[in-house]
N, C-alpha and C positions, 0 to 999 in steps of 0.2 A: 555556532553549531545548532541544527534542530534537534530537538528532543527524540525526533523519530529517525534520526540517522542511521541507527542500527536497523532499524524495519527496511529503509531504504536500499541499504547495503545487502541485506537478507534477500530481498526480491531480486535485485539485479542478479546476485550470484546465483541465485536459484535458476535462473534463464528460462522459464516456463513461458508458454506463448500466454496464457490465461490459467489463473487458479483462484481460490478462494482462502483466507484466512479467517478463524473466529476471532473474536475479541479476545478471547483468553490467551490463544497463540500468540497474537500481536502483542500482549501483556508480558507473555514470557520472553519475548524477542527483546522488546523495548525495557521491561522492567518496571513499566507505570501503566495503569489503567488507560484505554483508550478514552479520550475526553473531546469536548468541544473543540479544542484546538486542532484536532485531527483535520476537521473541516478546511482549515486555513491551511495547514501545512501541507495537505495533499498535493497542492499544484508544484511543491519541492520535487516530488517523485519524476516529473519529466526531465529533470535533469538527469536521471538514471535509467531513461528509456521506458519508462513504464506510466501507464496513468491509474487512476483509481476508478473502478466501475460502479456497480450498485453497492449501497451500503445498505445492509437490510438490519434495522433495527430489531424486527421481530426474531430473525433468525440468529442475530448477533453475528453475524458475517461481513467482511469486505472482500470484494473481487476486485483483481489486479488483472491489467491487461497490457500485454508488450505493446509499444507504439512503433507502427509500421509507416515505411515512407510509401507513400502510394503515387504512381504516376498518372494521375487522372487526367 
């Protein structure tokens, strides 16, 4: 199980199209500080119907977006 599992479940249950969480909010949800492993683990989020957008090191925020099916 991923150490970010609780975050992925939180995002899925939240259900918003797009939103941001601060590094501190993520730490509160996961119980550990966000670290380098997040960059590798973020691909797991697709299994929950979301993707990681912009990660702002300056603003200490992470954007999340719901994956939408396109009939392009």
